[in-house]
C-alpha positions in Angstrom: 45.8 47.7 63.0 49.4 46.7 63.9 49.7 43.9 66.4 46.1 42.9 66.2 45.7 39.1 66.7 43.4 37.3 64.4 40.9 34.6 65.3 41.1 31.0 64.2 39.8 31.8 60.7 41.7 35.2 60.6 38.5 37.2 60.2 37.9 38.2 63.8 40.0 38.9 66.8 40.8 36.2 69.3 40.1 38.0 72.6 37.8 40.8 73.6 40.7 43.2 74.2 41.9 42.8 70.6 38.7 44.1 69.0 38.5 47.8 68.3 34.9 47.3 67.1 33.5 45.8 70.3 32.1 48.1 73.0 31.5 46.3 76.3 29.2 48.1 78.7 29.1 46.8 82.3 25.6 45.9 83.5 25.8 45.6 87.3 22.1 44.6 87.5 22.5 41.6 85.3 26.1 40.7 86.1 27.1 40.5 82.5 28.1 42.8 79.6 26.3 44.3 76.7 28.0 44.3 73.3 27.2 45.4 69.8 29.3 42.5 68.5 30.8 39.3 69.9 31.8 35.9 68.4 30.2 34.1 71.3 26.6 34.0 70.0 27.9 33.0 66.6 29.9 30.2 68.1 26.9 29.0 70.1 24.9 28.8 66.9 27.2 27.7 64.1 30.6 26.6 65.3 31.9 23.4 66.8 32.0 23.2 70.6 35.8 23.3 70.4 35.5 26.9 69.0 33.3 27.8 71.8 35.8 26.5 74.4 38.6 28.4 72.7 36.7 31.7 72.8 36.0 31.2 76.5 39.6 30.3 77.2 40.7 33.6 75.4 38.5 35.7 77.8 35.2 36.1 75.9 32.4 36.4 78.4 29.9 33.6 78.7 27.2 36.0 79.7 27.8 38.6 77.1 24.5 39.8 75.6 23.5 41.7 72.5 21.3 44.8 72.4 18.2 42.6 72.7 19.7 40.9 75.7 20.0 37.6 73.8 22.9 35.6 75.3 25.0 32.7 73.9 22.9 30.4 76.1 19.7 31.6 74.5 21.1 31.0 71.0 22.4 27.5 71.9 19.0 26.5 73.3 17.1 27.9 70.3 19.3 26.0 67.9 19.1 22.8 69.8 22.8 22.3 70.7 22.9 20.4 74.1 26.7 20.1 74.0 27.1 23.8 73.7 24.5 24.4 76.4 26.5 22.1 78.6 29.7 24.1 78.0 28.1 27.4 78.7 26.4 26.2 81.9 29.7 24.7 83.1 31.3 28.2 82.7 28.6 30.0 84.6 26.0 31.0 82.0 23.0 32.6 83.6 20.2 30.0 83.3 17.4 32.5 83.9 18.6 35.4 81.8 15.8 37.4 80.2 15.7 39.0 76.7 13.9 42.2 75.9 11.0 40.0 74.9 11.0 38.3 78.3 12.3 35.0 76.9 14.4 32.8 79.1 16.6 30.0 77.7 14.1 27.5 79.0 11.4 29.3 76.9 13.5 28.8 73.8 14.9 25.3 74.1 14.0 22.8 71.5 16.1 19.8 72.7 14.9 17.7 75.6 18.5 17.1 76.7 19.2 20.9 76.8 16.0 21.4 78.7 16.9 18.9 81.4 20.3 20.5 81.8 18.7 23.9 82.2 16.3 22.5 84.8 19.1 20.8 86.7 20.9 24.1 86.9 17.9 25.9 88.4 15.9 27.2 85.4 12.5 28.4 86.5 9.5 26.6 84.9 7.3 29.5 85.9 7.1 32.3 83.4 8.9 35.6 84.0 5.9 37.4 82.6 2.4 36.7 81.3 3.6 36.8 77.7 4.4 33.0 77.5 5.7 30.1 79.5 8.1 27.2 78.7 5.2 24.6 78.6 3.2 26.9 76.3 6.0 27.3 73.9 6.9 23.6 73.8 3.3 22.6 73.3 2.7 25.2 70.6 5.8 24.0 68.6 5.0 20.3 69.1 8.1 19.4 71.1 6.6 16.5 73.0 9.9 15.5 74.7 10.3 19.1 76.0 6.7 19.0 77.3 7.5 15.7 79.0 10.7 17.2 80.6 8.8 20.2 81.9 5.8 18.3 83.3 8.3 16.0 85.0 9.7 19.0 86.8 6.2 20.1 87.9 5.5 22.7 85.3 2.0 24.1 85.7 0.1 22.4 82.8 -3.0 24.4 83.6 -1.4 27.8 83.8 -3.7 30.1 81.8 -2.2 33.1 80.0 -4.9 35.5 78.9 -4.0 35.9 75.3 -2.8 32.3 74.8 -5.0 30.2 77.0 -3.7 26.9 78.5 -0.8 24.9 77.1 -3.4 22.2 76.1 -5.4 24.8 74.2 -2.4 25.9 72.3 -1.5 22.3 71.4 -5.0 21.7 70.2 -5.1 25.0 68.2 -1.9 24.0 66.5 -2.9 20.3 66.1 0.0 19.0 68.0 -1.5 15.6 68.7 1.5 14.0 70.6 1.7 17.1 72.9 -2.1 17.0 73.5 -1.9 13.4 74.5 1.2 14.0 76.7 -0.5 16.9 78.5 -3.7 14.9 79.1 -1.8 11.9 80.4 0.2 14.2 82.7 -3.1 15.5 84.3 -3.9 18.6 82.4 -7.5 19.8 82.8 -9.3 19.0 79.6 -11.8 21.9 79.7 -10.1 25.3 80.4 -9.0 27.1 77.3 -8.6 30.7 76.4 -10.6 33.5 78.1 -12.6 33.7 81.3 -15.3 33.1 82.5 -16.8 32.1 79.1 -14.0 30.8 77.1 -13.0 28.8 74.1 -12.3 25.3 75.3 -9.8 23.0 73.7 -12.7 21.2 72.1 -13.8 24.5 70.5 -10.3 24.9 69.1 -10.3 21.4 67.7 -13.7 21.9 66.2 -12.3 24.8 64.1 -9.5 22.6 62.8 -11.9 19.6 62.2 -9.4 17.2 63.7 -11.4 13.9 64.4 -8.4 12.4 66.2 -8.0 15.3 68.6 -11.8 15.5 69.1 -12.0 11.9 70.1 -9.0 12.2 72.4 -10.5 15.2 74.3 -13.9 13.6 74.6 -12.2 10.3 75.8 -10.7 12.4 78.6 -14.1 13.9 79.6 -14.3 17.1 77.6 -17.5 19.1 78.2 -19.5 18.8 75.0 -22.1 21.3 76.3 -19.7 24.2 76.9 -20.3 27.5 75.1 -17.8 30.2 74.3 -18.1 33.9 74.7 -20.2 34.1 71.5 -22.6 31.5 72.9 -21.5 28.8 70.5 -20.9 25.2 71.3 -18.2 23.2 69.6 -20.4 21.7 66.9 -21.3 25.1 65.6 -17.7 25.9 64.8 -17.0 22.8 62.7 -16.4 23.6 59.0 -19.4 22.7 56.8 -19.5 19.2 55.4 -16.9 18.0 57.8 -17.4 14.4 59.0 -16.6 15.8 62.5 -20.1 17.1 62.7 -21.6 13.6 62.6 -19.0 12.4 65.2 -20.0 15.2 67.6 -23.7 14.5 67.1 -23.2 10.8 67.8 -21.3 11.5 71.0 -23.4 14.5 72.1 -24.4 14.4 75.8 -23.2 15.3 79.2 -19.5 15.2 79.9 -18.5 11.8 81.2 -15.0 11.1 82.5 -13.1 7.9 81.6 -13.9 6.1 84.9 -17.7 6.7 84.4 -17.5 5.5 80.8 -15.8 2.3 81.9 -18.6 1.8 84.5 -21.2 2.2 81.8 -19.5 -0.4 79.6 -19.2 -2.8 82.5 -23.0 -2.5 83.1 -23.9 -3.6 79.6 -23.5 -7.3 80.6 -25.8 -7.1 83.6 -29.4 -8.3 83.2 -32.2 -5.7 83.0 -33.7 -5.0 86.4 -36.9 -3.2 87.0 -36.5 -0.4 89.5 -39.4 1.1 91.4 -39.0 4.4 93.0 -41.2 5.4 95.9 -41.8 9.1 96.7 
């Protein structure tokens, strides 16, 4: 077309008004625009931050969204580009924008630096729906720095989503040892898992994976070794045959005992035996 300006690489137009292939639909409810094509998400994913700045300066909308309501900020968070996240937020990107799958940028971030910026700009740590939460996603994917950032901003470590369970349960199920440790150290309850009232506990999930390290970690934090799931099975019944974890469970079988109680038990070992007489 005569007079059409090319972009920096000559393949796409520079500004939104120069593109005959771009249809922008005003969305008053979300305060942004829906498009079937835009260079903004591509710039947020692949290009240098200078390219992103140039597009913004030429009038491309920061909050433009595709048909699935994925914004440039979603893409930058998913790809782990904190510098691009910073640029988008500086120019007014919607920090709590929701995709058609109910994913916010905070639900998709993989960089702790990006997550901190989102939180500083008002991102909600509570889920927009019961499909997932930022802490659940970070724990499932093993992003321990992201888990740390979210717990520091008072994310609910014990939030239980019916089809996922708690974030600790997800971390155990996916054998994310560092995340399990971080959640426990941050005060996550060691026993709630998936389902209610009879549920798979994190220890049940670990039994299926036969992870000795995770099993010891959970029991050190007072996991209930007597709990049964909805099928009436305790953790030892879920361990794969011939796994050394069976012997470990049998050796440590007993009532749940939190760390302080265990330390008291150890401190009593040095005391002389005393005969105690009880009168009824």
